[in-house]
Structure formats: structure tokens, C-alpha cells
mmCIF file of the N, C-alpha and C atoms, coordinates in Angstrom:
data_MODEL
# 
_entry.id   MODEL 
# 
loop_
_atom_site.group_PDB 
_atom_site.id 
_atom_site.type_symbol 
_atom_site.label_atom_id 
_atom_site.label_alt_id 
_atom_site.label_comp_id 
_atom_site.label_asym_id 
_atom_site.label_entity_id 
_atom_site.label_seq_id 
_atom_site.pdbx_PDB_ins_code 
_atom_site.Cartn_x 
_atom_site.Cartn_y 
_atom_site.Cartn_z 
_atom_site.occupancy 
_atom_site.B_iso_or_equiv 
_atom_site.pdbx_formal_charge 
_atom_site.auth_seq_id 
_atom_site.auth_comp_id 
_atom_site.auth_asym_id 
_atom_site.auth_atom_id 
_atom_site.pdbx_PDB_model_num 
ATOM 1   N N  . MET A 1 1  ? -28.160 6.194   13.366 1.00 0.00 ? 1  MET A N  1 
ATOM 2   C CA . MET A 1 1  ? -27.420 5.447   12.363 1.00 0.00 ? 1  MET A CA 1 
ATOM 3   C C  . MET A 1 1  ? -26.536 4.442   13.086 1.00 0.00 ? 1  MET A C  1 
ATOM 4   N N  . GLY A 1 2  ? -26.541 3.200   12.641 1.00 0.00 ? 2  GLY A N  1 
ATOM 5   C CA . GLY A 1 2  ? -25.729 2.164   13.254 1.00 0.00 ? 2  GLY A CA 1 
ATOM 6   C C  . GLY A 1 2  ? -24.257 2.332   12.940 1.00 0.00 ? 2  GLY A C  1 
ATOM 7   N N  . SER A 1 3  ? -23.409 1.685   13.713 1.00 0.00 ? 3  SER A N  1 
ATOM 8   C CA . SER A 1 3  ? -21.961 1.812   13.542 1.00 0.00 ? 3  SER A CA 1 
ATOM 9   C C  . SER A 1 3  ? -21.496 1.399   12.154 1.00 0.00 ? 3  SER A C  1 
ATOM 10  N N  . SER A 1 4  ? -22.033 0.309   11.641 1.00 0.00 ? 4  SER A N  1 
ATOM 11  C CA . SER A 1 4  ? -21.584 -0.154  10.320 1.00 0.00 ? 4  SER A CA 1 
ATOM 12  C C  . SER A 1 4  ? -22.026 0.811   9.218  1.00 0.00 ? 4  SER A C  1 
ATOM 13  N N  . ALA A 1 5  ? -23.228 1.359   9.338  1.00 0.00 ? 5  ALA A N  1 
ATOM 14  C CA . ALA A 1 5  ? -23.697 2.336   8.355  1.00 0.00 ? 5  ALA A CA 1 
ATOM 15  C C  . ALA A 1 5  ? -22.872 3.620   8.430  1.00 0.00 ? 5  ALA A C  1 
ATOM 16  N N  . LEU A 1 6  ? -22.507 4.031   9.636  1.00 0.00 ? 6  LEU A N  1 
ATOM 17  C CA . LEU A 1 6  ? -21.667 5.208   9.812  1.00 0.00 ? 6  LEU A CA 1 
ATOM 18  C C  . LEU A 1 6  ? -20.286 4.967   9.197  1.00 0.00 ? 6  LEU A C  1 
ATOM 19  N N  . LEU A 1 7  ? -19.750 3.777   9.379  1.00 0.00 ? 7  LEU A N  1 
ATOM 20  C CA . LEU A 1 7  ? -18.463 3.418   8.795  1.00 0.00 ? 7  LEU A CA 1 
ATOM 21  C C  . LEU A 1 7  ? -18.514 3.527   7.269  1.00 0.00 ? 7  LEU A C  1 
ATOM 22  N N  . VAL A 1 8  ? -19.552 2.980   6.657  1.00 0.00 ? 8  VAL A N  1 
ATOM 23  C CA . VAL A 1 8  ? -19.707 3.047   5.202  1.00 0.00 ? 8  VAL A CA 1 
ATOM 24  C C  . VAL A 1 8  ? -19.757 4.499   4.748  1.00 0.00 ? 8  VAL A C  1 
ATOM 25  N N  . SER A 1 9  ? -20.507 5.318   5.447  1.00 0.00 ? 9  SER A N  1 
ATOM 26  C CA . SER A 1 9  ? -20.614 6.734   5.120  1.00 0.00 ? 9  SER A CA 1 
ATOM 27  C C  . SER A 1 9  ? -19.258 7.428   5.201  1.00 0.00 ? 9  SER A C  1 
ATOM 28  N N  . GLN A 1 10 ? -18.493 7.133   6.248  1.00 0.00 ? 10 GLN A N  1 
ATOM 29  C CA . GLN A 1 10 ? -17.175 7.746   6.409  1.00 0.00 ? 10 GLN A CA 1 
ATOM 30  C C  . GLN A 1 10 ? -16.213 7.302   5.311  1.00 0.00 ? 10 GLN A C  1 
ATOM 31  N N  . LEU A 1 11 ? -16.239 6.028   4.965  1.00 0.00 ? 11 LEU A N  1 
ATOM 32  C CA . LEU A 1 11 ? -15.365 5.551   3.890  1.00 0.00 ? 11 LEU A CA 1 
ATOM 33  C C  . LEU A 1 11 ? -15.741 6.185   2.551  1.00 0.00 ? 11 LEU A C  1 
ATOM 34  N N  . ARG A 1 12 ? -17.008 6.304   2.274  1.00 0.00 ? 12 ARG A N  1 
ATOM 35  C CA . ARG A 1 12 ? -17.438 6.964   1.030  1.00 0.00 ? 12 ARG A CA 1 
ATOM 36  C C  . ARG A 1 12 ? -16.937 8.396   0.988  1.00 0.00 ? 12 ARG A C  1 
ATOM 37  N N  . GLN A 1 13 ? -17.018 9.079   2.115  1.00 0.00 ? 13 GLN A N  1 
ATOM 38  C CA . GLN A 1 13 ? -16.559 10.466  2.200  1.00 0.00 ? 13 GLN A CA 1 
ATOM 39  C C  . GLN A 1 13 ? -15.052 10.548  1.940  1.00 0.00 ? 13 GLN A C  1 
ATOM 40  N N  . LYS A 1 14 ? -14.281 9.689   2.590  1.00 0.00 ? 14 LYS A N  1 
ATOM 41  C CA . LYS A 1 14 ? -12.824 9.711   2.452  1.00 0.00 ? 14 LYS A CA 1 
ATOM 42  C C  . LYS A 1 14 ? -12.369 9.317   1.050  1.00 0.00 ? 14 LYS A C  1 
ATOM 43  N N  . LEU A 1 15 ? -13.148 8.491   0.366  1.00 0.00 ? 15 LEU A N  1 
ATOM 44  C CA . LEU A 1 15 ? -12.744 7.985   -0.944 1.00 0.00 ? 15 LEU A CA 1 
ATOM 45  C C  . LEU A 1 15 ? -13.504 8.642   -2.096 1.00 0.00 ? 15 LEU A C  1 
ATOM 46  N N  . ARG A 1 16 ? -14.175 9.745   -1.793 1.00 0.00 ? 16 ARG A N  1 
ATOM 47  C CA . ARG A 1 16 ? -14.869 10.481  -2.853 1.00 0.00 ? 16 ARG A CA 1 
ATOM 48  C C  . ARG A 1 16 ? -13.837 10.897  -3.908 1.00 0.00 ? 16 ARG A C  1 
ATOM 49  N N  . GLY A 1 17 ? -14.195 10.757  -5.143 1.00 0.00 ? 17 GLY A N  1 
ATOM 50  C CA . GLY A 1 17 ? -13.289 11.106  -6.227 1.00 0.00 ? 17 GLY A CA 1 
ATOM 51  C C  . GLY A 1 17 ? -12.539 9.908   -6.797 1.00 0.00 ? 17 GLY A C  1 
ATOM 52  N N  . PHE A 1 18 ? -12.598 8.783   -6.105 1.00 0.00 ? 18 PHE A N  1 
ATOM 53  C CA . PHE A 1 18 ? -11.988 7.550   -6.609 1.00 0.00 ? 18 PHE A CA 1 
ATOM 54  C C  . PHE A 1 18 ? -13.092 6.672   -7.191 1.00 0.00 ? 18 PHE A C  1 
ATOM 55  N N  . ALA A 1 19 ? -12.744 5.869   -8.161 1.00 0.00 ? 19 ALA A N  1 
ATOM 56  C CA . ALA A 1 19 ? -13.724 4.970   -8.782 1.00 0.00 ? 19 ALA A CA 1 
ATOM 57  C C  . ALA A 1 19 ? -13.901 3.746   -7.892 1.00 0.00 ? 19 ALA A C  1 
ATOM 58  N N  . ILE A 1 20 ? -14.473 3.972   -6.721 1.00 0.00 ? 20 ILE A N  1 
ATOM 59  C CA . ILE A 1 20 ? -14.642 2.927   -5.719 1.00 0.00 ? 20 ILE A CA 1 
ATOM 60  C C  . ILE A 1 20 ? -16.128 2.806   -5.385 1.00 0.00 ? 20 ILE A C  1 
ATOM 61  N N  . HIS A 1 21 ? -16.635 1.602   -5.388 1.00 0.00 ? 21 HIS A N  1 
ATOM 62  C CA . HIS A 1 21 ? -18.015 1.350   -4.958 1.00 0.00 ? 21 HIS A CA 1 
ATOM 63  C C  . HIS A 1 21 ? -17.954 0.680   -3.596 1.00 0.00 ? 21 HIS A C  1 
ATOM 64  N N  . ILE A 1 22 ? -18.588 1.295   -2.626 1.00 0.00 ? 22 ILE A N  1 
ATOM 65  C CA . ILE A 1 22 ? -18.609 0.749   -1.268 1.00 0.00 ? 22 ILE A CA 1 
ATOM 66  C C  . ILE A 1 22 ? -20.024 0.299   -0.974 1.00 0.00 ? 22 ILE A C  1 
ATOM 67  N N  . GLU A 1 23 ? -20.158 -0.950  -0.580 1.00 0.00 ? 23 GLU A N  1 
ATOM 68  C CA . GLU A 1 23 ? -21.474 -1.529  -0.334 1.00 0.00 ? 23 GLU A CA 1 
ATOM 69  C C  . GLU A 1 23 ? -21.516 -2.175  1.045  1.00 0.00 ? 23 GLU A C  1 
ATOM 70  N N  . HIS A 1 24 ? -22.615 -1.980  1.724  1.00 0.00 ? 24 HIS A N  1 
ATOM 71  C CA . HIS A 1 24 ? -22.829 -2.603  3.031  1.00 0.00 ? 24 HIS A CA 1 
ATOM 72  C C  . HIS A 1 24 ? -23.675 -3.851  2.804  1.00 0.00 ? 24 HIS A C  1 
ATOM 73  N N  . THR A 1 25 ? -23.217 -4.975  3.318  1.00 0.00 ? 25 THR A N  1 
ATOM 74  C CA . THR A 1 25 ? -23.952 -6.222  3.144  1.00 0.00 ? 25 THR A CA 1 
ATOM 75  C C  . THR A 1 25 ? -23.630 -7.161  4.308  1.00 0.00 ? 25 THR A C  1 
ATOM 76  N N  . THR A 1 26 ? -24.402 -8.197  4.429  1.00 0.00 ? 26 THR A N  1 
ATOM 77  C CA . THR A 1 26 ? -24.100 -9.201  5.451  1.00 0.00 ? 26 THR A CA 1 
ATOM 78  C C  . THR A 1 26 ? -22.973 -10.096 4.954  1.00 0.00 ? 26 THR A C  1 
ATOM 79  N N  . VAL A 1 27 ? -22.309 -10.761 5.862  1.00 0.00 ? 27 VAL A N  1 
ATOM 80  C CA . VAL A 1 27 ? -21.207 -11.649 5.495  1.00 0.00 ? 27 VAL A CA 1 
ATOM 81  C C  . VAL A 1 27 ? -21.694 -12.759 4.570  1.00 0.00 ? 27 VAL A C  1 
ATOM 82  N N  . ASN A 1 28 ? -22.894 -13.228 4.777  1.00 0.00 ? 28 ASN A N  1 
ATOM 83  C CA . ASN A 1 28 ? -23.423 -14.307 3.933  1.00 0.00 ? 28 ASN A CA 1 
ATOM 84  C C  . ASN A 1 28 ? -23.770 -13.862 2.526  1.00 0.00 ? 28 ASN A C  1 
ATOM 85  N N  . ARG A 1 29 ? -23.749 -12.557 2.282  1.00 0.00 ? 29 ARG A N  1 
ATOM 86  C CA . ARG A 1 29 ? -24.130 -12.044 0.957  1.00 0.00 ? 29 ARG A CA 1 
ATOM 87  C C  . ARG A 1 29 ? -23.032 -11.191 0.340  1.00 0.00 ? 29 ARG A C  1 
ATOM 88  N N  . ILE A 1 30 ? -21.795 -11.577 0.539  1.00 0.00 ? 30 ILE A N  1 
ATOM 89  C CA . ILE A 1 30 ? -20.684 -10.848 -0.074 1.00 0.00 ? 30 ILE A CA 1 
ATOM 90  C C  . ILE A 1 30 ? -20.821 -10.979 -1.587 1.00 0.00 ? 30 ILE A C  1 
ATOM 91  N N  . PRO A 1 31 ? -20.872 -9.860  -2.305 1.00 0.00 ? 31 PRO A N  1 
ATOM 92  C CA . PRO A 1 31 ? -21.055 -9.926  -3.760 1.00 0.00 ? 31 PRO A CA 1 
ATOM 93  C C  . PRO A 1 31 ? -19.879 -10.616 -4.445 1.00 0.00 ? 31 PRO A C  1 
ATOM 94  N N  . PRO A 1 32 ? -20.155 -11.366 -5.478 1.00 0.00 ? 32 PRO A N  1 
ATOM 95  C CA . PRO A 1 32 ? -19.082 -12.084 -6.176 1.00 0.00 ? 32 PRO A CA 1 
ATOM 96  C C  . PRO A 1 32 ? -18.073 -11.150 -6.834 1.00 0.00 ? 32 PRO A C  1 
ATOM 97  N N  . ASP A 1 33 ? -18.462 -9.901  -7.105 1.00 0.00 ? 33 ASP A N  1 
ATOM 98  C CA . ASP A 1 33 ? -17.538 -8.962  -7.748 1.00 0.00 ? 33 ASP A CA 1 
ATOM 99  C C  . ASP A 1 33 ? -16.774 -8.095  -6.744 1.00 0.00 ? 33 ASP A C  1 
ATOM 100 N N  . ALA A 1 34 ? -16.888 -8.395  -5.459 1.00 0.00 ? 34 ALA A N  1 
ATOM 101 C CA . ALA A 1 34 ? -16.153 -7.637  -4.438 1.00 0.00 ? 34 ALA A CA 1 
ATOM 102 C C  . ALA A 1 34 ? -14.653 -7.887  -4.592 1.00 0.00 ? 34 ALA A C  1 
ATOM 103 N N  . ASP A 1 35 ? -13.875 -6.857  -4.378 1.00 0.00 ? 35 ASP A N  1 
ATOM 104 C CA . ASP A 1 35 ? -12.421 -6.997  -4.401 1.00 0.00 ? 35 ASP A CA 1 
ATOM 105 C C  . ASP A 1 35 ? -11.856 -7.097  -2.992 1.00 0.00 ? 35 ASP A C  1 
ATOM 106 N N  . VAL A 1 36 ? -12.419 -6.306  -2.085 1.00 0.00 ? 36 VAL A N  1 
ATOM 107 C CA . VAL A 1 36 ? -11.957 -6.244  -0.707 1.00 0.00 ? 36 VAL A CA 1 
ATOM 108 C C  . VAL A 1 36 ? -13.167 -6.348  0.207  1.00 0.00 ? 36 VAL A C  1 
ATOM 109 N N  . VAL A 1 37 ? -13.034 -7.109  1.263  1.00 0.00 ? 37 VAL A N  1 
ATOM 110 C CA . VAL A 1 37 ? -14.109 -7.268  2.241  1.00 0.00 ? 37 VAL A CA 1 
ATOM 111 C C  . VAL A 1 37 ? -13.598 -6.785  3.590  1.00 0.00 ? 37 VAL A C  1 
ATOM 112 N N  . LEU A 1 38 ? -14.281 -5.792  4.140  1.00 0.00 ? 38 LEU A N  1 
ATOM 113 C CA . LEU A 1 38 ? -14.015 -5.334  5.504  1.00 0.00 ? 38 LEU A CA 1 
ATOM 114 C C  . LEU A 1 38 ? -15.039 -5.993  6.397  1.00 0.00 ? 38 LEU A C  1 
ATOM 115 N N  . CYS A 1 39 ? -14.594 -6.642  7.447  1.00 0.00 ? 39 CYS A N  1 
ATOM 116 C CA . CYS A 1 39 ? -15.557 -7.247  8.362  1.00 0.00 ? 39 CYS A CA 1 
ATOM 117 C C  . CYS A 1 39 ? -14.973 -7.294  9.766  1.00 0.00 ? 39 CYS A C  1 
ATOM 118 N N  . HIS A 1 40 ? -15.859 -7.339  10.723 1.00 0.00 ? 40 HIS A N  1 
ATOM 119 C CA . HIS A 1 40 ? -15.420 -7.430  12.106 1.00 0.00 ? 40 HIS A CA 1 
ATOM 120 C C  . HIS A 1 40 ? -14.626 -8.724  12.289 1.00 0.00 ? 40 HIS A C  1 
ATOM 121 N N  . ARG A 1 41 ? -13.598 -8.655  13.104 1.00 0.00 ? 41 ARG A N  1 
ATOM 122 C CA . ARG A 1 41 ? -12.720 -9.814  13.309 1.00 0.00 ? 41 ARG A CA 1 
ATOM 123 C C  . ARG A 1 41 ? -13.506 -11.073 13.689 1.00 0.00 ? 41 ARG A C  1 
ATOM 124 N N  . GLY A 1 42 ? -14.574 -10.919 14.452 1.00 0.00 ? 42 GLY A N  1 
ATOM 125 C CA . GLY A 1 42 ? -15.381 -12.057 14.861 1.00 0.00 ? 42 GLY A CA 1 
ATOM 126 C C  . GLY A 1 42 ? -16.102 -12.738 13.708 1.00 0.00 ? 42 GLY A C  1 
ATOM 127 N N  . LEU A 1 43 ? -16.203 -12.063 12.560 1.00 0.00 ? 43 LEU A N  1 
ATOM 128 C CA . LEU A 1 43 ? -16.862 -12.631 11.378 1.00 0.00 ? 43 LEU A CA 1 
ATOM 129 C C  . LEU A 1 43 ? -15.881 -12.984 10.266 1.00 0.00 ? 43 LEU A C  1 
ATOM 130 N N  . SER A 1 44 ? -14.597 -12.762 10.506 1.00 0.00 ? 44 SER A N  1 
ATOM 131 C CA . SER A 1 44 ? -13.635 -12.938 9.418  1.00 0.00 ? 44 SER A CA 1 
ATOM 132 C C  . SER A 1 44 ? -13.509 -14.393 8.955  1.00 0.00 ? 44 SER A C  1 
ATOM 133 N N  . ALA A 1 45 ? -13.621 -15.360 9.856  1.00 0.00 ? 45 ALA A N  1 
ATOM 134 C CA . ALA A 1 45 ? -13.555 -16.770 9.439  1.00 0.00 ? 45 ALA A CA 1 
ATOM 135 C C  . ALA A 1 45 ? -14.724 -17.102 8.522  1.00 0.00 ? 45 ALA A C  1 
ATOM 136 N N  . ARG A 1 46 ? -15.896 -16.614 8.877  1.00 0.00 ? 46 ARG A N  1 
ATOM 137 C CA . ARG A 1 46 ? -17.078 -16.849 8.037  1.00 0.00 ? 46 ARG A CA 1 
ATOM 138 C C  . ARG A 1 46 ? -16.920 -16.153 6.686  1.00 0.00 ? 46 ARG A C  1 
ATOM 139 N N  . ALA A 1 47 ? -16.380 -14.945 6.684  1.00 0.00 ? 47 ALA A N  1 
ATOM 140 C CA . ALA A 1 47 ? -16.157 -14.217 5.429  1.00 0.00 ? 47 ALA A CA 1 
ATOM 141 C C  . ALA A 1 47 ? -15.204 -14.990 4.526  1.00 0.00 ? 47 ALA A C  1 
ATOM 142 N N  . ARG A 1 48 ? -14.170 -15.591 5.108  1.00 0.00 ? 48 ARG A N  1 
ATOM 143 C CA . ARG A 1 48 ? -13.222 -16.380 4.312  1.00 0.00 ? 48 ARG A CA 1 
ATOM 144 C C  . ARG A 1 48 ? -13.881 -17.630 3.725  1.00 0.00 ? 48 ARG A C  1 
ATOM 145 N N  . GLU A 1 49 ? -14.854 -18.193 4.431  1.00 0.00 ? 49 GLU A N  1 
ATOM 146 C CA . GLU A 1 49 ? -15.589 -19.343 3.901  1.00 0.00 ? 49 GLU A CA 1 
ATOM 147 C C  . GLU A 1 49 ? -16.471 -18.923 2.734  1.00 0.00 ? 49 GLU A C  1 
ATOM 148 N N  . VAL A 1 50 ? -17.136 -17.791 2.886  1.00 0.00 ? 50 VAL A N  1 
ATOM 149 C CA . VAL A 1 50 ? -18.069 -17.311 1.862  1.00 0.00 ? 50 VAL A CA 1 
ATOM 150 C C  . VAL A 1 50 ? -17.327 -16.772 0.640  1.00 0.00 ? 50 VAL A C  1 
ATOM 151 N N  . ALA A 1 51 ? -16.200 -16.102 0.876  1.00 0.00 ? 51 ALA A N  1 
ATOM 152 C CA . ALA A 1 51 ? -15.463 -15.455 -0.211 1.00 0.00 ? 51 ALA A CA 1 
ATOM 153 C C  . ALA A 1 51 ? -13.972 -15.782 -0.108 1.00 0.00 ? 51 ALA A C  1 
ATOM 154 N N  . PRO A 1 52 ? -13.598 -17.034 -0.340 1.00 0.00 ? 52 PRO A N  1 
ATOM 155 C CA . PRO A 1 52 ? -12.205 -17.444 -0.122 1.00 0.00 ? 52 PRO A CA 1 
ATOM 156 C C  . PRO A 1 52 ? -11.190 -16.776 -1.054 1.00 0.00 ? 52 PRO A C  1 
ATOM 157 N N  . ASP A 1 53 ? -11.653 -16.263 -2.177 1.00 0.00 ? 53 ASP A N  1 
ATOM 158 C CA . ASP A 1 53 ? -10.736 -15.646 -3.138 1.00 0.00 ? 53 ASP A CA 1 
ATOM 159 C C  . ASP A 1 53 ? -10.639 -14.135 -2.991 1.00 0.00 ? 53 ASP A C  1 
ATOM 160 N N  . LYS A 1 54 ? -11.262 -13.579 -1.962 1.00 0.00 ? 54 LYS A N  1 
ATOM 161 C CA . LYS A 1 54 ? -11.273 -12.128 -1.754 1.00 0.00 ? 54 LYS A CA 1 
ATOM 162 C C  . LYS A 1 54 ? -10.252 -11.713 -0.705 1.00 0.00 ? 54 LYS A C  1 
ATOM 163 N N  . VAL A 1 55 ? -9.822  -10.479 -0.780 1.00 0.00 ? 55 VAL A N  1 
ATOM 164 C CA . VAL A 1 55 ? -8.987  -9.904  0.270  1.00 0.00 ? 55 VAL A CA 1 
ATOM 165 C C  . VAL A 1 55 ? -9.912  -9.579  1.433  1.00 0.00 ? 55 VAL A C  1 
ATOM 166 N N  . ILE A 1 56 ? -9.650  -10.164 2.585  1.00 0.00 ? 56 ILE A N  1 
ATOM 167 C CA . ILE A 1 56 ? -10.461 -9.940  3.781  1.00 0.00 ? 56 ILE A CA 1 
ATOM 168 C C  . ILE A 1 56 ? -9.637  -9.080  4.741  1.00 0.00 ? 56 ILE A C  1 
ATOM 169 N N  . LEU A 1 57 ? -10.183 -7.925  5.122  1.00 0.00 ? 57 LEU A N  1 
ATOM 170 C CA . LEU A 1 57 ? -9.520  -7.052  6.083  1.00 0.00 ? 57 LEU A CA 1 
ATOM 171 C C  . LEU A 1 57 ? -10.373 -7.004  7.343  1.00 0.00 ? 57 LEU A C  1 
ATOM 172 N N  . PRO A 1 58 ? -9.972  -7.739  8.365  1.00 0.00 ? 58 PRO A N  1 
ATOM 173 C CA . PRO A 1 58 ? -10.742 -7.720  9.619  1.00 0.00 ? 58 PRO A CA 1 
ATOM 174 C C  . PRO A 1 58 ? -10.407 -6.483  10.453 1.00 0.00 ? 58 PRO A C  1 
ATOM 175 N N  . PHE A 1 59 ? -11.389 -6.034  11.217 1.00 0.00 ? 59 PHE A N  1 
ATOM 176 C CA . PHE A 1 59 ? -11.180 -4.910  12.120 1.00 0.00 ? 59 PHE A CA 1 
ATOM 177 C C  . PHE A 1 59 ? -11.762 -5.256  13.479 1.00 0.00 ? 59 PHE A C  1 
ATOM 178 N N  . ASP A 1 60 ? -11.323 -4.514  14.492 1.00 0.00 ? 60 ASP A N  1 
ATOM 179 C CA . ASP A 1 60 ? -11.788 -4.758  15.855 1.00 0.00 ? 60 ASP A CA 1 
ATOM 180 C C  . ASP A 1 60 ? -12.883 -3.794  16.287 1.00 0.00 ? 60 ASP A C  1 
ATOM 181 N N  . THR A 1 61 ? -12.790 -2.545  15.861 1.00 0.00 ? 61 THR A N  1 
ATOM 182 C CA . THR A 1 61 ? -13.803 -1.551  16.236 1.00 0.00 ? 61 THR A CA 1 
ATOM 183 C C  . THR A 1 61 ? -14.322 -0.871  14.974 1.00 0.00 ? 61 THR A C  1 
ATOM 184 N N  . PHE A 1 62 ? -15.609 -0.559  14.978 1.00 0.00 ? 62 PHE A N  1 
ATOM 185 C CA . PHE A 1 62 ? -16.230 0.041   13.796 1.00 0.00 ? 62 PHE A CA 1 
ATOM 186 C C  . PHE A 1 62 ? -15.731 1.452   13.530 1.00 0.00 ? 62 PHE A C  1 
ATOM 187 N N  . LEU A 1 63 ? -15.385 2.173   14.546 1.00 0.00 ? 63 LEU A N  1 
ATOM 188 C CA . LEU A 1 63 ? -14.954 3.554   14.365 1.00 0.00 ? 63 LEU A CA 1 
ATOM 189 C C  . LEU A 1 63 ? -13.537 3.735   14.888 1.00 0.00 ? 63 LEU A C  1 
ATOM 190 N N  . GLY A 1 64 ? -12.672 4.235   14.027 1.00 0.00 ? 64 GLY A N  1 
ATOM 191 C CA . GLY A 1 64 ? -11.316 4.539   14.432 1.00 0.00 ? 64 GLY A CA 1 
ATOM 192 C C  . GLY A 1 64 ? -10.325 3.400   14.344 1.00 0.00 ? 64 GLY A C  1 
ATOM 193 N N  . ASP A 1 65 ? -10.707 2.260   13.803 1.00 0.00 ? 65 ASP A N  1 
ATOM 194 C CA . ASP A 1 65 ? -9.760  1.148   13.681 1.00 0.00 ? 65 ASP A CA 1 
ATOM 195 C C  . ASP A 1 65 ? -8.716  1.510   12.608 1.00 0.00 ? 65 ASP A C  1 
ATOM 196 N N  . PRO A 1 66 ? -7.443  1.241   12.853 1.00 0.00 ? 66 PRO A N  1 
ATOM 197 C CA . PRO A 1 66 ? -6.384  1.590   11.902 1.00 0.00 ? 66 PRO A CA 1 
ATOM 198 C C  . PRO A 1 66 ? -6.524  0.943   10.523 1.00 0.00 ? 66 PRO A C  1 
ATOM 199 N N  . VAL A 1 67 ? -7.234  -0.160  10.416 1.00 0.00 ? 67 VAL A N  1 
ATOM 200 C CA . VAL A 1 67 ? -7.375  -0.822  9.118  1.00 0.00 ? 67 VAL A CA 1 
ATOM 201 C C  . VAL A 1 67 ? -8.085  0.083   8.104  1.00 0.00 ? 67 VAL A C  1 
ATOM 202 N N  . PHE A 1 68 ? -8.972  0.952   8.572  1.00 0.00 ? 68 PHE A N  1 
ATOM 203 C CA . PHE A 1 68 ? -9.690  1.828   7.648  1.00 0.00 ? 68 PHE A CA 1 
ATOM 204 C C  . PHE A 1 68 ? -8.752  2.873   7.044  1.00 0.00 ? 68 PHE A C  1 
ATOM 205 N N  . ASP A 1 69 ? -7.906  3.471   7.887  1.00 0.00 ? 69 ASP A N  1 
ATOM 206 C CA . ASP A 1 69 ? -6.931  4.433   7.372  1.00 0.00 ? 69 ASP A CA 1 
ATOM 207 C C  . ASP A 1 69 ? -5.942  3.734   6.440  1.00 0.00 ? 69 ASP A C  1 
ATOM 208 N N  . HIS A 1 70 ? -5.578  2.511   6.765  1.00 0.00 ? 70 HIS A N  1 
ATOM 209 C CA . HIS A 1 70 ? -4.680  1.726   5.909  1.00 0.00 ? 70 HIS A CA 1 
ATOM 210 C C  . HIS A 1 70 ? -5.319  1.508   4.536  1.00 0.00 ? 70 HIS A C  1 
ATOM 211 N N  . LEU A 1 71 ? -6.578  1.117   4.518  1.00 0.00 ? 71 LEU A N  1 
ATOM 212 C CA . LEU A 1 71 ? -7.283  0.896   3.250  1.00 0.00 ? 71 LEU A CA 1 
ATOM 213 C C  . LEU A 1 71 ? -7.360  2.187   2.441  1.00 0.00 ? 71 LEU A C  1 
ATOM 214 N N  . VAL A 1 72 ? -7.719  3.278   3.078  1.00 0.00 ? 72 VAL A N  1 
ATOM 215 C CA . VAL A 1 72 ? -7.796  4.567   2.378  1.00 0.00 ? 72 VAL A CA 1 
ATOM 216 C C  . VAL A 1 72 ? -6.434  4.930   1.789  1.00 0.00 ? 72 VAL A C  1 
ATOM 217 N N  . ARG A 1 73 ? -5.381  4.757   2.567  1.00 0.00 ? 73 ARG A N  1 
ATOM 218 C CA . ARG A 1 73 ? -4.032  5.100   2.119  1.00 0.00 ? 73 ARG A CA 1 
ATOM 219 C C  . ARG A 1 73 ? -3.617  4.265   0.904  1.00 0.00 ? 73 ARG A C  1 
ATOM 220 N N  . ILE A 1 74 ? -3.873  2.965   0.926  1.00 0.00 ? 74 ILE A N  1 
ATOM 221 C CA . ILE A 1 74 ? -3.436  2.150   -0.213 1.00 0.00 ? 74 ILE A CA 1 
ATOM 222 C C  . ILE A 1 74 ? -4.260  2.447   -1.465 1.00 0.00 ? 74 ILE A C  1 
ATOM 223 N N  . ILE A 1 75 ? -5.502  2.847   -1.292 1.00 0.00 ? 75 ILE A N  1 
ATOM 224 C CA . ILE A 1 75 ? -6.297  3.249   -2.458 1.00 0.00 ? 75 ILE A CA 1 
ATOM 225 C C  . ILE A 1 75 ? -5.777  4.573   -2.996 1.00 0.00 ? 75 ILE A C  1 
ATOM 226 N N  . GLN A 1 76 ? -5.504  5.520   -2.127 1.00 0.00 ? 76 GLN A N  1 
ATOM 227 C CA . GLN A 1 76 ? -4.989  6.819   -2.555 1.00 0.00 ? 76 GLN A CA 1 
ATOM 228 C C  . GLN A 1 76 ? -3.622  6.679   -3.224 1.00 0.00 ? 76 GLN A C  1 
ATOM 229 N N  . GLU A 1 77 ? -2.800  5.770   -2.719 1.00 0.00 ? 77 GLU A N  1 
ATOM 230 C CA . GLU A 1 77 ? -1.454  5.579   -3.263 1.00 0.00 ? 77 GLU A CA 1 
ATOM 231 C C  . GLU A 1 77 ? -1.433  4.570   -4.406 1.00 0.00 ? 77 GLU A C  1 
ATOM 232 N N  . ASP A 1 78 ? -2.585  3.960   -4.683 1.00 0.00 ? 78 ASP A N  1 
ATOM 233 C CA . ASP A 1 78 ? -2.712  2.975   -5.753 1.00 0.00 ? 78 ASP A CA 1 
ATOM 234 C C  . ASP A 1 78 ? -1.701  1.839   -5.590 1.00 0.00 ? 78 ASP A C  1 
ATOM 235 N N  . THR A 1 79 ? -1.664  1.297   -4.366 1.00 0.00 ? 79 THR A N  1 
ATOM 236 C CA . THR A 1 79 ? -0.784  0.160   -4.091 1.00 0.00 ? 79 THR A CA 1 
ATOM 237 C C  . THR A 1 79 ? -1.627  -1.092  -3.899 1.00 0.00 ? 79 THR A C  1 
ATOM 238 N N  . TRP A 1 80 ? -1.025  -2.230  -3.975 1.00 0.00 ? 80 TRP A N  1 
ATOM 239 C CA . TRP A 1 80 ? -1.732  -3.505  -3.886 1.00 0.00 ? 80 TRP A CA 1 
ATOM 240 C C  . TRP A 1 80 ? -1.869  -3.944  -2.432 1.00 0.00 ? 80 TRP A C  1 
ATOM 241 N N  . ILE A 1 81 ? -2.987  -4.562  -2.125 1.00 0.00 ? 81 ILE A N  1 
ATOM 242 C CA . ILE A 1 81 ? -3.158  -5.131  -0.800 1.00 0.00 ? 81 ILE A CA 1 
ATOM 243 C C  . ILE A 1 81 ? -3.369  -6.625  -0.915 1.00 0.00 ? 81 ILE A C  1 
ATOM 244 N N  . GLU A 1 82 ? -2.961  -7.300  0.113  1.00 0.00 ? 82 GLU A N  1 
ATOM 245 C CA . GLU A 1 82 ? -3.154  -8.740  0.161  1.00 0.00 ? 82 GLU A CA 1 
ATOM 246 C C  . GLU A 1 82 ? -3.790  -9.095  1.485  1.00 0.00 ? 82 GLU A C  1 
ATOM 247 N N  . SER A 1 83 ? -4.513  -10.198 1.497  1.00 0.00 ? 83 SER A N  1 
ATOM 248 C CA . SER A 1 83 ? -5.176  -10.618 2.750  1.00 0.00 ? 83 SER A CA 1 
ATOM 249 C C  . SER A 1 83 ? -4.185  -11.197 3.718  1.00 0.00 ? 83 SER A C  1 
# 
């Protein structure tokens, strides 16, 4: 299993029980109904071009990056995030 697929699996596991849909896609195919986009920092400029109205959360490493725990925490606490 690739790192990005493993990341998606881990996020689904951590957010089980919440009304959250997690989808793996390429940066060029960010769905128009996405609320938050997680992408590697090296792709974040491209993600902002493709989805300028979305919250973009860049990360440096696929596994163990603090941004993932931050995202889980704000969903669990039902707080707002901004890009």
C-alpha cells in the first residue's frame, strides 16, 4: 500500500463515527464539493490554483505529520479551520 493510500486509511479510521467523506485524488482532480484539501507541501501551490476557494492543508511527510492530528482534533472538537 502506498503512503498516500495508507494515510487515507488512517484518517478514515481516526474519524470513524463522524459524517466525514475522505477521498484520495490527484491535485488536478480536486472535487468541487471538497471542503478541505490535504496535500504534500510541494503540491500546495498547484492545489491553490485548482481549488482557490478551498482550505488547503499542506504537509511534509505522509505519515506522522502534525497536520493530520490537527485536522482530526478540529473535526472532533467541531472547530473551524482556515487555510
